[in-house]
C-alpha positions as CSV (number, residue, x, y, z in Angstrom):
1,M,-22.3,-2.2,-72.8
2,L,-21.1,0.4,-70.3
3,I,-23.9,3.2,-68.8
4,A,-23.3,6.1,-66.9
5,V,-26.3,8.4,-65.5
6,C,-24.9,11.7,-64.0
7,N,-27.7,13.5,-62.0
8,D,-27.2,15.4,-58.2
9,D,-30.8,14.3,-57.8
10,K,-31.3,10.8,-56.2
11,Q,-34.7,10.4,-57.5
12,D,-34.0,11.2,-61.0
13,R,-30.8,8.8,-61.0
14,E,-33.4,5.8,-59.7
15,T,-35.9,6.6,-62.1
16,V,-33.6,6.7,-65.2
17,S,-31.7,3.6,-64.0
18,G,-35.2,2.0,-63.6
19,L,-36.1,2.6,-66.9
20,L,-32.7,1.3,-68.6
21,Y,-33.3,-1.7,-66.5
22,T,-36.4,-2.4,-68.2
23,Y,-35.1,-1.4,-71.6
24,F,-32.2,-3.7,-71.5
25,S,-34.2,-6.7,-69.9
26,E,-36.7,-6.5,-72.6
27,R,-33.9,-6.5,-75.3
28,S,-31.5,-8.8,-74.0
29,V,-28.4,-6.7,-74.2
30,E,-25.7,-7.0,-71.4
31,Y,-25.0,-3.7,-69.7
32,K,-23.4,-2.4,-66.5
33,L,-24.7,1.0,-65.1
34,V,-22.7,3.5,-62.9
35,C,-24.4,6.6,-61.5
36,Y,-22.6,9.9,-60.6
37,E,-24.0,12.4,-58.2
38,K,-21.4,14.9,-58.7
39,S,-20.3,16.1,-62.2
40,H,-16.5,16.2,-61.2
41,E,-16.8,12.7,-60.0
42,L,-17.9,11.6,-63.7
43,L,-14.8,13.7,-65.2
44,Y,-12.3,12.5,-62.8
45,S,-13.4,8.8,-63.7
46,V,-13.1,9.4,-67.4
47,I,-9.9,11.0,-66.7
48,E,-8.8,8.0,-65.2
49,D,-9.8,6.1,-68.1
50,Y,-13.1,4.7,-67.4
51,R,-15.0,4.9,-70.7
52,P,-18.7,4.4,-70.8
53,D,-20.3,3.9,-73.8
54,V,-23.3,6.0,-73.2
55,I,-23.7,8.9,-70.4
56,F,-27.0,10.2,-69.5
57,L,-26.0,13.6,-68.6
58,D,-28.4,16.5,-66.4
59,V,-28.2,19.9,-68.0
60,Y,-28.2,21.6,-64.6
61,M,-25.8,19.9,-62.1
62,D,-24.8,20.6,-58.5
63,N,-27.5,23.0,-57.8
64,Y,-26.7,24.9,-60.8
65,K,-23.4,25.5,-60.1
66,S,-22.3,23.4,-63.3
67,H,-23.8,23.3,-66.8
68,G,-24.0,20.0,-68.5
69,I,-22.8,21.3,-71.9
70,D,-19.8,22.5,-70.3
71,V,-19.4,19.3,-68.7
72,A,-19.8,17.5,-72.1
73,K,-17.2,19.8,-73.4
74,E,-14.4,18.9,-70.9
75,L,-15.5,15.2,-71.6
76,R,-14.7,15.7,-75.1
77,K,-11.3,17.5,-74.6
78,N,-10.6,14.4,-72.6
79,N,-10.8,12.3,-75.8
80,F,-14.2,10.8,-74.5
81,D,-16.0,9.6,-77.8
82,G,-18.9,7.6,-76.5
83,K,-22.4,8.8,-76.5
84,I,-23.8,11.6,-74.5
85,I,-27.4,11.8,-73.7
86,F,-28.5,15.1,-72.2
87,I,-31.8,15.3,-69.7
88,A,-33.4,18.6,-69.4
89,S,-36.3,20.6,-68.5
90,T,-36.0,23.0,-70.8
91,P,-35.2,22.5,-74.6
92,I,-33.2,25.9,-74.9
93,F,-30.1,24.1,-75.0
94,A,-31.2,21.6,-77.6
95,V,-29.5,23.3,-80.5
96,E,-26.1,23.8,-78.3
97,S,-25.9,20.3,-77.7
98,Y,-24.7,19.4,-81.2
99,D,-21.8,21.4,-80.5
100,V,-20.5,18.3,-78.2
101,N,-21.8,15.9,-80.6
102,A,-25.1,14.8,-78.4
103,S,-26.9,11.6,-79.6
104,G,-29.8,12.6,-77.7
105,Y,-31.9,15.5,-75.7
106,L,-34.4,14.4,-73.6
107,M,-36.9,16.4,-71.9
108,K,-38.5,15.8,-68.7
109,P,-40.9,14.2,-67.5
110,Y,-39.1,10.8,-67.9
111,S,-40.6,8.6,-70.4
112,Y,-40.0,5.2,-71.1
113,T,-41.0,5.9,-74.6
114,K,-38.3,8.7,-75.0
115,I,-35.7,6.0,-73.5
116,C,-36.5,3.7,-75.9
117,S,-36.3,6.3,-78.8
118,V,-32.7,7.3,-78.1
119,M,-31.5,4.0,-77.3
120,N,-32.8,2.1,-80.2
121,R,-30.4,4.2,-82.2
122,I,-27.5,3.4,-80.3
123,I,-27.6,-0.3,-79.4
124,I,-27.6,-2.0,-82.9
125,N,-24.1,-2.7,-82.7
126,Y,-23.8,-4.2,-79.2
127,S,-24.4,-7.7,-78.2
128,I,-27.5,-9.4,-77.3
129,K,-27.8,-11.9,-74.4
130,S,-28.5,-15.1,-75.9
131,Y,-28.5,-19.2,-75.2
132,S,-26.2,-21.4,-76.7
133,V,-27.7,-24.6,-78.4
134,K,-25.8,-27.5,-79.8
135,I,-27.3,-28.6,-83.0
136,R,-25.5,-31.6,-84.3
137,S,-21.9,-30.5,-85.0
138,S,-22.8,-26.6,-84.9
139,V,-23.7,-24.5,-82.0
140,I,-26.7,-21.7,-82.5
141,R,-27.5,-18.8,-80.5
142,I,-31.1,-17.9,-79.4
143,P,-31.8,-14.2,-78.0
144,Y,-33.4,-14.5,-74.6
145,N,-36.4,-12.4,-76.3
146,D,-37.0,-15.1,-78.5
147,I,-37.2,-18.1,-76.0
148,V,-40.9,-18.5,-75.2
149,F,-40.8,-21.3,-72.8
150,V,-38.4,-24.3,-71.6
151,E,-40.2,-27.9,-71.0
152,S,-38.5,-30.7,-69.2
153,I,-39.2,-34.0,-70.7
154,N,-37.7,-37.2,-69.1
155,S,-34.2,-36.6,-69.2
156,K,-34.0,-33.6,-71.6
157,C,-35.6,-30.4,-72.0
158,V,-37.0,-29.0,-75.2
159,L,-36.6,-25.0,-75.8
160,H,-39.7,-23.6,-77.5
161,R,-38.9,-20.3,-79.7
162,S,-41.3,-17.5,-80.8
163,D,-40.9,-18.3,-84.4
164,G,-42.4,-22.1,-83.6
165,S,-39.1,-24.1,-83.9
166,D,-38.3,-26.6,-80.9
167,Y,-34.6,-27.2,-79.9
168,T,-33.8,-30.4,-77.7
169,V,-31.3,-29.4,-74.8
170,Y,-29.6,-32.4,-72.9
171,R,-29.4,-30.6,-69.8
172,H,-31.8,-30.5,-66.5
173,L,-33.9,-27.7,-66.2
174,S,-32.4,-26.4,-63.1
175,D,-29.3,-26.0,-65.0
176,I,-30.8,-24.1,-67.8
177,E,-32.7,-21.8,-65.0
178,K,-29.2,-21.0,-63.5
179,E,-27.7,-20.4,-66.9
180,L,-30.4,-18.0,-68.0
181,D,-30.3,-16.2,-64.6
182,D,-32.7,-13.4,-65.9
183,S,-35.6,-11.7,-64.2
184,R,-37.9,-12.4,-67.0
185,F,-38.0,-16.1,-66.7
186,L,-40.1,-17.9,-64.2
187,R,-39.7,-21.4,-63.1
188,C,-43.4,-22.0,-62.6
189,H,-43.4,-26.0,-62.2
190,Q,-40.9,-28.7,-61.9
191,S,-41.2,-29.3,-65.8
192,Y,-41.6,-25.5,-67.1
193,L,-39.6,-22.6,-67.4
194,V,-41.4,-19.3,-68.9
195,N,-40.6,-16.2,-70.2
196,M,-43.4,-14.1,-68.4
197,N,-43.4,-11.6,-71.5
198,Y,-45.2,-14.3,-73.6
199,I,-47.8,-14.9,-71.1
200,S,-51.3,-13.8,-71.9
201,K,-53.4,-15.2,-69.2
202,A,-52.8,-16.3,-65.8
203,D,-55.4,-18.7,-63.7
204,K,-54.6,-22.4,-62.6
205,S,-52.0,-22.5,-65.8
206,F,-50.3,-19.9,-67.9
207,M,-51.7,-19.3,-71.2
208,L,-49.4,-18.3,-73.7
209,F,-49.9,-15.7,-76.8
210,S,-48.6,-18.6,-79.1
211,G,-51.8,-20.8,-77.5
212,D,-49.6,-22.9,-75.5
213,I,-50.5,-24.0,-71.8
214,V,-47.7,-24.0,-69.2
215,N,-48.1,-25.7,-65.9
216,I,-48.2,-23.9,-62.7
217,R,-47.0,-25.8,-59.4
218,Q,-50.6,-26.0,-57.7
219,R,-49.3,-25.9,-54.3
220,N,-47.4,-22.7,-54.7
221,L,-50.1,-21.3,-57.1
222,R,-50.5,-18.1,-55.4
223,A,-47.0,-17.1,-55.0
224,I,-46.0,-17.9,-58.5
225,K,-49.1,-15.9,-59.8
226,K,-47.9,-12.9,-57.6
227,Q,-44.4,-13.2,-58.8
228,Y,-45.9,-12.9,-62.2
229,F,-48.2,-10.1,-61.3
230,D,-45.4,-8.3,-59.7
231,Y,-43.3,-8.6,-62.7
232,I,-46.0,-7.0,-65.2
233,K,-46.9,-4.4,-62.8
234,N,-43.1,-3.4,-62.2
235,K,-42.7,-3.3,-66.1
236,Q,-45.7,-1.3,-66.6
237,D,-44.7,1.4,-63.5
238,M,-41.4,1.6,-65.6
239,Q,-43.0,2.2,-68.9
240,Y,-45.4,5.1,-67.7
241,M,-43.0,7.1,-65.7
C-alpha cells in the first residue's frame, strides 16, 4: 500500500508518519510512505505517474500560499483516483472536501484513534503480511497479528497461533526470525521468538495473555526487558499523540 503525506511542517509530517507506522505494524499490512514538504512536489509526482493509494493532505500548505482543497482538485484533474484524507485545524472546509470525494477529514491535534478510524475503512481490500506454513500438500498463510510466539524444539519449530492452534515448521528459529523481520517480534531466548503484543508481564520470563510462559535469556535479561519496555512505550506514545 502506497501512502503520501503532504505537509509543510516537519513535526507534523513526522507525527503522522509515526502514527501510520504504528497502525500498519499492528495490522500486518505492508506499506510504503513518501513525505512531501511542498504541494507542487506532490502534484508533480502524480503527474509523472506516481499513484499513492492514500494521500494525507494538509488544508493549509506552503505558508498559506496554497490550499489543500485546490491541491486536491488539481489531483483529480490529473486523474488521481486514490483516497484523499485532509488534515485541518478548523472544520470549516469539511463540507467542501466532499467536492473532491475526500475519504476523511481529520482535525488536529493528531490522534491515533482518529487515524485508526479513517484507515480502517480503507485497508479492507489490501494484503496483510502473513507467514506461510506448509501443511502436508497445502500451504496456509498466518497473519503476523495471529502469531503469539515461535518455539524451537530440537530440529523443528512450533508456531503458536492466537486461536490456540499450533503448527510445526521444519526450519531453524533464526531463519524464521529473518523471514518475519518485524519490530513486534523479539528474539528473547535461543529457543523463543515472541510477539511483544501478547506479553502481559515481564519478569525473569515473559508471561503471555494466553497463560504461556516464554523464557528470557538470563545473561541478557536487562537488555531484553528494556527492548520490550521501549517497544511498549513507543507504542503508547504514538497512540496518545
